[in-house]
C-alpha positions in Angstrom: 0.0 0.0 0.0 1.4 3.4 -0.9 2.4 5.9 1.8 2.6 9.6 1.4 4.8 11.6 3.8 5.1 15.4 4.4 8.6 17.0 4.6 8.6 20.3 6.4 11.2 23.0 6.9 13.1 22.5 3.7 15.3 25.2 2.3 13.7 27.5 -0.3 16.6 26.5 -2.5 15.8 22.8 -2.4 14.9 21.4 -5.8 12.7 18.5 -6.9 15.9 16.7 -8.0 17.3 17.0 -4.4 14.1 15.6 -2.9 14.2 12.7 -5.3 17.9 12.1 -4.5 17.6 12.3 -0.7 14.4 10.5 -0.3 14.8 7.9 -3.1 17.4 6.0 -1.0 14.5 4.8 1.2 12.5 3.1 -1.5 10.6 3.5 -4.8 9.0 7.0 -5.1 5.6 7.1 -6.8 5.3 10.9 -6.8 6.9 13.9 -5.2 6.5 17.6 -5.3 7.6 20.8 -3.6 4.7 22.9 -2.3 4.6 26.3 -4.0 2.6 29.5 -3.5 0.0 29.6 -6.3 0.3 33.4 -6.8 4.1 33.7 -6.8 5.3 30.2 -7.7 7.8 30.4 -4.8 8.5 27.4 -2.6 6.6 27.2 0.7 9.5 25.3 2.3 7.7 22.0 2.3 7.3 18.9 0.1 5.4 15.7 -0.2 6.8 12.3 -1.2 4.6 9.3 -2.0 6.3 5.9 -1.7 5.2 2.7 -3.4 5.1 0.9 0.0 4.2 1.6 3.5 7.6 0.2 4.6 9.5 2.6 2.4 7.6 5.6 3.8 8.2 4.5 7.3 11.9 4.0 6.6 12.1 7.5 5.2 10.4 9.0 8.3 12.8 7.2 10.6 15.9 7.6 8.5 15.5 11.2 7.3 14.0 12.7 10.5 16.3 15.6 11.6 18.4 15.5 8.4 19.9 18.7 7.1 19.1 19.3 3.4 20.5 22.3 1.7 21.3 23.9 5.1 17.8 23.4 6.6 16.8 20.9 9.2 
């Protein structure tokens, strides 16, 4: 069963490619995206990643919690 996780407090410089690279090590990613302001197109400092399995999502939560990505934790 797929599992979608929320990633908060990411740097405004973090790219989709970085999210894929960092979180892809925990399992197969079905979809991912950085949340952006609809009016400005600027990052809101958060992202979502959906994993193919619940186990991969849980591994990402446990493994990446507290990680520093592009200078933000």
